[in-house]
C-alpha positions in Angstrom: -144.8 -166.2 85.5 -141.7 -165.8 83.3 -139.5 -165.6 86.4 -140.1 -169.3 87.0 -139.3 -170.3 83.5 -135.8 -171.5 82.5 -133.9 -169.0 80.3 -132.8 -169.8 76.8 -130.4 -167.7 74.6 -129.6 -168.2 71.0 -128.6 -166.1 68.0 -127.9 -166.2 64.2 -125.4 -164.0 62.2 -127.0 -161.7 59.6 -124.4 -162.6 57.0 -125.4 -164.5 53.9 -128.8 -166.1 53.5 -130.6 -168.2 56.1 -130.7 -171.8 54.9 -133.3 -174.5 55.2 -130.9 -176.0 57.7 -130.9 -172.9 59.9 -134.7 -172.8 59.7 -135.3 -176.5 60.6 -132.3 -176.8 63.0 -132.8 -173.5 64.8 -135.8 -171.3 64.0 -138.4 -174.0 64.0 -137.0 -175.3 67.3 -137.1 -171.8 68.8 -140.8 -171.4 68.0 -141.5 -174.7 69.8 -139.6 -173.4 72.9 -141.3 -170.0 73.3 -144.2 -171.1 75.5 -142.1 -173.2 77.9 -139.1 -171.0 78.3 -138.0 -167.3 78.8 -136.3 -166.9 75.4 -133.7 -164.3 74.2 -133.3 -164.5 70.4 -130.5 -162.3 69.1 -129.3 -161.2 65.7 -125.6 -161.4 66.3 -124.3 -158.7 64.0 -121.1 -158.1 66.1 -120.1 -161.7 65.4 -120.6 -161.2 61.6 -117.8 -158.6 61.2 -115.0 -161.1 61.9 -115.3 -161.5 58.1 -115.5 -158.3 56.0 -119.1 -157.2 55.3 -120.5 -154.6 52.9 -122.2 -152.1 55.3 -125.3 -151.5 53.1 -125.7 -155.3 52.7 -125.2 -156.0 56.4 -128.0 -153.5 57.3 -130.3 -155.2 54.7 -129.5 -158.7 55.9 -130.0 -157.7 59.5 -133.6 -156.5 58.8 -134.2 -159.5 56.6 -133.2 -161.8 59.4 -135.5 -160.0 61.9 -138.3 -160.4 59.4 -137.5 -164.1 59.0 -137.5 -164.6 62.8 -141.0 -163.2 62.9 -142.1 -165.0 59.7 -140.9 -168.3 61.2 -143.4 -167.7 64.1 -141.1 -166.2 66.8 -143.6 -164.0 68.8 -142.1 -160.7 70.1 -144.8 -160.7 72.8 -143.4 -164.1 74.2 -139.7 -163.6 73.4 -137.1 -160.9 73.6 -135.9 -160.4 70.0 -133.0 -157.9 69.6 -130.0 -156.8 67.6 -126.7 -157.6 69.4 -125.0 -154.3 68.7 -127.9 -152.4 70.2 -127.0 -153.8 73.7 -123.5 -152.5 74.4 -123.2 -154.7 77.5 -122.3 -157.6 75.1 -119.1 -155.8 73.9 -118.3 -154.6 77.5 -118.7 -158.1 79.0 -116.7 -159.7 76.3 -113.7 -157.5 77.1 -113.9 -158.3 80.8 -114.4 -162.1 80.2 -111.5 -162.0 77.7 -109.3 -161.3 80.7 -110.4 -164.7 82.2 -109.9 -166.7 79.0 -106.6 -168.3 78.0 -104.9 -168.1 74.6 -104.5 -171.9 74.5 -108.3 -172.4 74.9 -109.0 -170.1 72.0 -106.4 -171.6 69.8 -108.0 -175.0 70.1 -111.3 -173.9 68.8 -112.0 -175.8 65.5 -114.1 -173.0 64.0 -111.1 -170.6 64.4 -109.0 -173.1 62.5 -111.6 -173.5 59.8 -112.3 -169.8 59.3 -108.6 -169.0 59.4 -108.1 -171.4 56.5 -111.1 -170.0 54.6 -110.1 -166.3 55.2 -106.3 -166.5 55.3 -106.0 -162.9 54.2 -108.0 -161.7 57.2 -107.1 -163.7 60.3 -108.0 -160.9 62.7 -108.1 -160.8 66.5 -111.9 -160.8 66.5 -111.9 -164.1 64.7 -109.7 -165.5 67.5 -111.6 -164.0 70.4 -115.2 -164.3 69.2 -115.9 -167.4 71.5 -115.5 -164.9 74.4 -118.2 -162.6 72.9 -120.3 -165.7 72.5 -119.8 -166.5 76.2 -120.8 -162.9 77.0 -124.0 -163.2 74.9 -125.0 -166.3 76.9 -123.9 -165.4 80.4 -125.3 -161.8 80.5 -128.8 -163.3 80.4 -128.1 -166.0 83.0 -129.1 -168.6 80.4 -130.0 -172.1 81.6 -130.0 -173.6 78.2 -128.5 -172.8 74.8 -129.9 -174.5 71.7 -126.8 -175.7 69.9 -126.0 -178.0 67.0 -123.5 -180.7 67.6 -120.8 -178.6 65.9 -121.3 -175.7 68.3 -120.9 -177.7 71.5 -117.2 -176.6 71.8 -118.3 -173.0 72.1 -120.7 -173.9 74.9 -117.9 -175.8 76.7 -115.6 -172.7 76.7 -118.5 -170.6 77.9 -119.0 -172.9 80.8 -115.2 -172.9 81.6 -115.1 -169.1 81.5 -118.2 -168.8 83.8 -116.8 -171.4 86.3 -113.4 -169.6 86.3 -115.1 -166.2 87.0 -117.3 -167.7 89.7 -114.3 -169.3 91.4 -112.3 -166.1 91.3 -115.0 -164.1 93.0 -118.3 -165.7 94.0 -121.2 -167.2 92.1 -122.0 -164.7 89.4 -123.2 -166.7 86.4 -125.4 -169.7 85.8 -123.5 -172.5 84.1 -125.5 -173.1 80.9 -126.3 -176.5 79.5 -126.8 -177.5 75.9 -130.3 -177.9 74.5 -130.2 -180.2 71.4 -133.4 -180.8 69.4 -134.1 -184.4 68.5 -134.6 -184.4 64.7 -133.4 -181.7 62.3 -130.7 -180.6 64.7 -128.2 -181.0 61.8 -129.5 -180.8 58.2 -126.7 -181.8 55.8 -125.5 -180.5 52.4 -127.7 -181.7 49.5 -124.5 -182.4 47.5 -122.2 -183.8 50.2 -124.3 -185.3 53.0 -121.2 -185.8 55.1 -121.1 -182.0 55.6 -123.6 -179.7 57.3 -125.8 -177.5 55.0 -124.0 -174.1 54.9 -124.7 -170.8 53.2 -121.0 -170.5 52.6 -120.9 -173.6 50.4 -119.5 -172.8 46.9 -122.0 -175.2 45.3 -125.4 -173.4 45.2 -127.1 -176.7 44.8 -125.8 -177.8 48.2 -128.2 -175.6 50.2 -131.7 -174.1 50.0 -132.2 -170.6 51.3 -135.4 -169.5 52.9 -135.7 -166.8 50.2 -135.1 -169.1 47.2 -138.0 -169.1 44.7 -140.2 -172.2 44.6 -138.9 -173.6 41.3 -135.3 -173.3 42.6 -136.2 -175.1 45.8 -137.8 -178.0 43.9 -134.9 -178.2 41.5 -132.3 -178.4 44.3 -134.2 -181.2 46.0 -134.4 -183.1 42.7 -130.7 -182.7 42.2 -129.9 -183.9 45.8 -127.2 -186.6 45.9 -128.6 -190.1 46.7 -127.1 -193.5 45.9 -127.6 -196.6 43.7 -129.4 -198.7 46.3 -132.8 -197.5 45.2 -134.6 -198.2 48.6 -135.9 -195.3 50.8 -134.2 -196.1 54.1 -132.9 -194.2 57.1 -129.3 -195.4 57.8 -125.7 -194.2 57.7 -125.0 -196.2 54.5 -127.5 -193.9 52.6 -126.6 -190.5 53.9 -128.2 -188.6 51.0 -131.6 -190.3 51.5 -131.2 -190.1 55.3 -130.8 -186.3 55.0 -133.9 -185.9 52.8 -135.9 -188.1 55.3 -134.7 -185.8 58.2 -135.9 -182.8 56.2 -139.3 -184.4 55.4 -139.6 -185.6 59.1 -138.8 -182.2 60.6 -141.3 -180.3 58.5 -144.2 -182.8 58.6 -143.7 -184.2 62.1 -143.8 -187.8 60.7 -141.1 -190.1 62.2 -138.3 -191.3 59.9 -139.8 -194.9 60.5 -143.2 -193.7 59.3 -141.7 -192.1 56.2 -139.7 -195.3 55.3 -142.8 -197.3 55.7 -144.8 -194.9 53.5 -142.3 -195.2 50.6 -141.7 -199.0 50.9 -141.6 -200.4 47.4 -141.4 -196.9 45.8 -138.4 -195.4 44.1 -136.4 -192.3 44.8 -138.2 -190.2 42.1 -141.5 -190.3 43.9 -139.9 -189.7 47.3 -137.9 -186.7 46.0 -141.0 -185.2 44.3 -143.0 -185.4 47.5 -140.0 -184.0 49.6 -139.7 -181.1 47.1 -143.5 -180.4 47.5 -143.3 -180.6 51.3 -140.3 -178.2 51.4 -141.8 -175.8 48.9 -145.1 -175.6 50.8 -143.3 -174.9 54.1 -140.9 -172.3 52.7 -143.7 -170.7 50.7 -145.7 -170.1 53.9 -142.7 -168.5 55.6 -141.9 -166.3 52.5 -145.5 -165.0 52.4 -145.2 -163.8 56.0 -141.7 -162.6 55.4 -142.8 -160.3 52.6 -145.4 -158.7 54.8 -142.9 -158.0 57.5 -140.0 -156.8 55.3 -142.3 -154.2 53.7 -143.2 -152.7 57.1 -139.9 -151.1 58.2 -141.7 -149.1 61.0 -142.9 -152.3 62.6 -139.5 -153.9 62.4 -137.9 -150.8 64.0 -140.5 -151.0 66.8 -139.6 -154.7 67.5 -135.9 -154.2 67.6 -136.2 -151.1 69.8 -138.4 -152.7 72.3 -136.3 -155.9 72.2 -133.1 -153.9 72.9 -134.7 -152.1 75.9 -135.9 -155.4 77.4 -132.5 -157.1 76.8 -130.5 -154.2 78.1 -132.3 -154.2 81.5 -131.3 -157.9 82.1 -127.8 -157.6 80.5 -126.7 -154.5 82.4 -127.9 -156.0 85.7 -125.4 -158.8 85.1 -122.7 -156.5 83.9 -123.0 -154.3 87.0 -122.6 -157.4 89.2 -119.5 -158.4 87.2 -118.0 -155.0 87.4 -118.6 -154.7 91.2 -116.9 -158.1 91.8 -113.9 -157.2 89.6 -113.4 -154.0 91.6 -114.6 -151.2 89.2 -116.2 -148.1 90.7 -119.9 -148.1 89.9 -121.1 -145.6 87.3 -122.6 -142.5 88.8 
């Protein structure tokens, strides 16, 4: 029964294109979790407006992301898949939790500092307080686990602090969530600067692969990936470019990095890059085929996000009512 399963919550913003890093580090992991856990997978459109979005483009990207969730293998029968703005409890809980969050905590968030530097002309209050909305996302579903990359652990820490503070002020209300970090592929790096995470906001288009890139583009980007002059396929921190390609190859095929190193012993980078390009192209091609089927069926997508919002709302509003009662608000008639 799902009641006995641990709860997982995760979400991705519908801004820009989903990269191979998002797919291997998040979506592929999510698929592996759906039989063992009670999963809530959200399209976090409220988070995306901390940066100005074109309205038409945001609607398009939201549906594309939903189609990609499904194409990656996330089953709406096994998971709750929904759009964040369709469950108003998220915004309501964020306001309440914001009153239990301190300015000093928010000012220390590294992503706020990074995004403020990148969008200096639009350092808005939402950019400052969005970790509180993220906390609301997680706590509303009484999540036990949150799949996070290493760079997101700070957000989970503030979520835990807010939950513990609220629980201490009143009585136990929220579960204190733990991080779930996948083994391999948790952090796929830039193809042009393997010291940085692969990001859709990178100015160099050769640094990332999107899940909607055409096959020739994907192969070209892998061929152009930065390596080194050592010439030996090895998995270590002295050869970060090759290490990153091995991580990609490993996550897609299921082969361990050690097995891949052994396979290419005595072979040069050209053959390894060719094979990696083929492996990536085949994986992305399969996802794209399913994506095209889903994106052309708007009625089905609407059915999925409507049913998902209904399921999510039941759980989220149950927690919100509990919060409001403890705070001292009069229950809604």
